[in-house]
N, C-alpha and C positions, 0 to 999 in steps of 0.2 A: 648112058653108061657104056663103057667099053665091054668087051666080051668076057671080062673077069666075073667070077662067081660072086653073087651078091652076098655081102656080110651085113646083116641088118642089126644095128646097134642103136635104134631109135624107138625102143618099145614104149618109152614114156610119152611119145607123141601119139602112137597107135600101135596096137599089137596085131600080129598076123591072125587072120580069122580062124575060128574053129569051124572049118568047112562042113564037117559032118553034122554038127549040131545045127548050124544055120540051115542046111538043106532039109533036115528033118522038121525044123520049126516052120520053114517056108511051106512045106507040104501040108503040115497041120493047119496053118492059117489059111491056105487055099481051100482045104476041105471045109473049114468052118469060116466061110467068107462073110457070114452075116454081120450086120452092125451090132456090136455088143449091147447097144441101148435098145435094140428092137425087141418087141414082146413075143415074136414068133419063135418057133423051135430053132431055126438057124441062128437067130440072134442069141437065144439062151445058150446054145452050144458054144458060141464064141465067148459069151460072158463067163461061162464056167471055166473055160481054158484061161481067160484073162485073170480071173480071181485066183485060180490055182497058181499061176505064175506070180501073182502079187504076194500070196501067202507064203509061197516057197522062198521068194527073195527076202521077205521080211524075217522069216524064221531063220534063214541062213545068216543074215546080217547080225541078228541079235544073239544067236546061240552057237554058231558053228564057224567062227572066224579064226580058227587056228590056235596054236599053242600060245599060252599066255593070256588068252581071253579071260575076262573076269565074269562072274555071274551077273545077271541083270540087277540093277539097283532100283528099277522102277516097277511098281506093281502092275501097271497097265502097259501092254505092248504098244510100240509105235506102229505107224502104218506107212505103206509105200504109196507114193504118187508117181506114176510113170510120166516122164517128160520127153521132150524132143532132143535133149542133150544134157550133159553135165552142167553146161553153162546155164541153161534154163533152170535146172534144179538149184543152182547157186543163187540165181536172181530172185526166185519166188519169195524167199524169206525177207530179202531186203525191200522188195516192192510191197510186201505185206505190211512191213513197218511203216512205209510211206503212206499207204492207204489209211492205216490206223491213226497216224498222226494228223492227217488231213481232216479226220472226223472228230477231233478233240479240240477243246479250247486251247488257244495258243498255237495250234497247228504245228508246222514243222519247226518253229522256233523252240518248241519244248521237246524236240526229238533229237537225241544224240546217239550216234553209233560209233563203235570202235572196231577197227580192222587192223590186222598186222600188215606191215609194209611188204611182206613176201607173198601176199595172196596172189592166186591166179587172176589174170585179167577179168575173168567172169565175175569175181567179187570186187576186185580193186577198182576197175573202171566203172562198175555200177555204183559203188560207194562214192566215187568222185562225182558222178552225175547227180546223185542225191544231194551232195553238198552244194552243187550249183543250183539246186532247186530249193535250198534253204535249210536242209538238214545239217546239224552240227556233226562234224566228222573229226575223230582223233585217230591218227595213224601211229601205231606202235612199232618201233624198229626192233629187229632181233639183235642178239649179241653177235660177236664176230664168228661164232660157230653156226650162225643161221637159225638159232632156236629162239623162240619168243618166251620171255620170262613171265610166269604167272604173276609175279609181283608187279611188273610193269603194266600188265593188263588191269590188275586190281587198282593201281594208281590212276589209271585212265578213266575209271568208272565214275559216274556221278548220278544224282537222283533222276536225271532225265535220260539216262542210257536205256535204250530199247533193244539194242542188238549188239552182239560181239561176234566177230568172225575170225577164226584162226584155223588154218588148214591142218590136216593130220600129217601129211607128208609133202614137203615142198617139191614141186615138179622140176626144179632146176638144180638143186643141190642134194636132194634126198634127205634133208634134215627132218627128223621126226619130232613133232611138237608134243608137248606134255598136255594133251587135251584133258586128261583126268584132273590135274591140278588147276588148269585154267577154268574148266567147267565148275569146279568147286568154288573158285573165287567169284565167278559170275553168279552162281546160285546163292551164295551167301549175301552178295550185294543186292540181289533182287528180293531177298527176304528182309532187308533192313527197314527200319522205320521210315515211312514216307516214300519208299521206293516202289516201283512197279516191276512186275515180272519181266525178266530180260531173256530174249532169245539168244541162245548160244548156238551159232551155226558153224558147222565144220565141213569144209571141202575135203572129202575123203576119196577123191578119184584115184589118187596114186597109192592109196592104202589097200583098196579092195583086192583080195587075192594075193597080196604081196607081203604085208606085215599084219600082225594081229591088230584088229581094230573092231570094236563093237560099239555102236552108238549108244546102246542101252546100258553100257557100263562106264560111260564117260561123261555123265551129266549133260548130255547133248540134247538140244531142242530139235535140231534138224541137221541132216547130213546129205551131201550130194554125191552121187555116183554116176559113172559113165560106162556103157556097155562095151564100147570099142577098145577100152583099156584092158579088157579081159577076154579078148577074142570074139566079142559080140559084134553086132552090126553098128555102123555109124548112125547117128541121128536118133539114138535112144539113150535116155538117162533115167535116173530115179532119185526122188527126194524122200528121204525117211524123216518123218515128223512125229514128235511126241506131244506137241502142243498145237492147239487149233490156230489156224491162220486165215486171213482174208486175202483173196486174190485182188490184185489191181486190174488185171485183165479178165474180163468175163465173157461168157458165151453160153453154150448149151449146158454147162454145169457138170461135165464129165470130170472124173478124178476128184470127186468131192468138191467140185467147184474151183479147185486150185489150178486146173490145167484143162480148160475146155478144148474140145476138138475130138473127132472120132478117134477112138483108141487104136494104137498100133499093136495089133495082136501078135504079129510076127516078132516085132521088136521086144515085146514083153516076154514072150516065151523064150526067145533066144538069150535075152539078158539073164533071166533067172537060171537057165541051164548052164550058161557059160560061167556065171559067177560061182555056181556050185562046183564046177569042174576046176576052176582056178584055185580053189582052196583045198582041193584034195591033197592029202599028204603035205600040208603046208610046212610042217617041220622039216621034212626032207628037202623040199624046194628051197627053204630058207638056208639050210646048210649048204646046198649046192650054190646058191647065190653068194653066200659068204666066201666060198672058195674062189669063185670067179672074181669077186670084189678084191680079195687079197692079191690075187695074181695081177689084176689091173692096177691097183694102187701102187703096189711095190714095183711093178714094171714101169709105170709112168715116172716114178721118182728116180729110176735109174737112167732116164733120158736126160742128158745135160740141159739144164735150163727149165725143164718142165716142172710144174707144181700141181698139187691137188688143191682144190678150193672147197671148203676152207682148209688152210694148211694144217690145222690142228687135227684133221680127220685121220684116224688110223683104221686099218682093216679090222673088221669085227666089232666096231663101235656100234652099240645098240642105239645110239642117238641118231643114226643114219640108216636109211633104207639101203640095203646092199645092191638094190636093182638100179640105182642112179648114182653116177659119179660125175662130178664137174672137175675139169682140169684146164689149166691155162698153159699156153706156149708162147711166152713173151717174144716179141719181135715178129710175130706172124698173126694177122687178124683172124679171129675165130671164123668169120664168114668165109674168108679165103681158104682157111685150112679145111673147113667142112666141104667146100667144093673140090679141093684137091683130093681129099679122101674119097669123095663120091666118084671121081674119075678113076680111082683104084678099086671101085666096087664096094666101098665101105660107107654105110649110111649112119651118120651121126647128126647132131643138131647143135645150134648155139643157144638153145633155150626153149621156151614154150612155143609150140607150133601155132598157138592161138594168139600170139602177141606181135603180129606183123608191125603195127604202128609203134608199139613200145620199143621194138628192136631198133627202129630208125632213130629213136630219140635217146635211149640210154639203156643200161643194164640195171633195171630198177632193183631187182632182188639182190644182186651183188653189191650195188651201190649202198643199199640199206645195211649191208653187213660191213660197210666201210672197207670193202676190197678196193685197192688202188685202181684207178681208171685204166691204166695200161695193162693190168692183169685181167680186168673184166673184159676189155676189148679183145683180148686174145684167148678167151675161154670157149670151150666146147663142152657139150653134155654127151656122155656115153651112157646108154641105158640098155639093159638086156632083159631076157625073160627065161621061162622054164626050159625052152629048147636050145638056149645058148650053150656053147661048149667051151672047154678049156682051149681047144685049138683056135676058136674064134678070137679069144683074147690074145693068144700068141700071135695070130696073124695081124690083128689090129696094132699091137705093140711094135711089131717088126716094120710094118708099113709106115706107122706114125714116126718112129725114130728116123727112118730114112728120109721121109718127106720134110720133117722139121729141120733136119740137118741141112738139106738142100735149099729150103725155101726161106728160112728165117733171115731177117735183116740184122 
């Protein structure tokens, strides 16, 4: 980068760290350095801190996730399994279904899973691999607005369906999915004659601390979260589960047998505390985000030729997270534009930071929305956070308008 001040607008990829919280948690984990599975006092001290972090995160996810949260619908609370990433948290339920299928008559031939076409690669690529292993897979496309219809999910279900995966907030477009109605459809199908219980898994990585979402009020069986999206450390995730699962990978039996390996005490502590902070005054933060979203969307539409994706999106639309905006600049490739903005000290992206191979092949999410290829090719993602300011959006719009005018073909 040149000497220009960095303007970070790629929060959906990772958020700036909550340095004070991370330092405090690192000191605590160094003081309580024992293995949480050890029976001596040092181990018990580490175990106590770990379980406090687990309880705190579970309680926060179920009861304190901002305005609009609904009361729990389940009598029994879910539990938290700490993982090494949001990706691992996404994969465990899918691999659990595979293990279960392999132990039953008919094996994988009698196992069917349903995923939306807009899932993060952590889910979509894993589901595709299961299909190669013999699991039946149905992919459900969203509408032009990027939202998945509960009716389409219901139509995709069959007596052999074992899992449905639909993310809470799309990481490329910000489209908020109706997990409540989708969960109801899945629950009703699982209760039908001759049917088996269906796991409804939700990738909620982009919802945590950004938009109201409580897995306990959305008929969810499992939900994945990631620490580094809320100022926590990389390499720490969490899986919330309300149904028992069997792990495909086994070892020492930590985390209820679902995620073996010596526990990351620092990561668990930091995750629970960063998540709680991320949702402080969420109503005020959402209002701030909506103001930035309005300035950004209206400003992009004033740039000749530029468009918002999907084009039906309007400022303040509750069907979208205000923290993520996708825009296209026809006549200029998205990758080229992202590099040009980087040279000006502005960090944006062209989609998920975790989908390197997919970016080389296609724009899967936008393709599924029937976005014309030339618009998808020219798209970039702008995402911001609680410390982003109005002047940041103004600088982005000014630089973008100038670059686009000079560089487009």
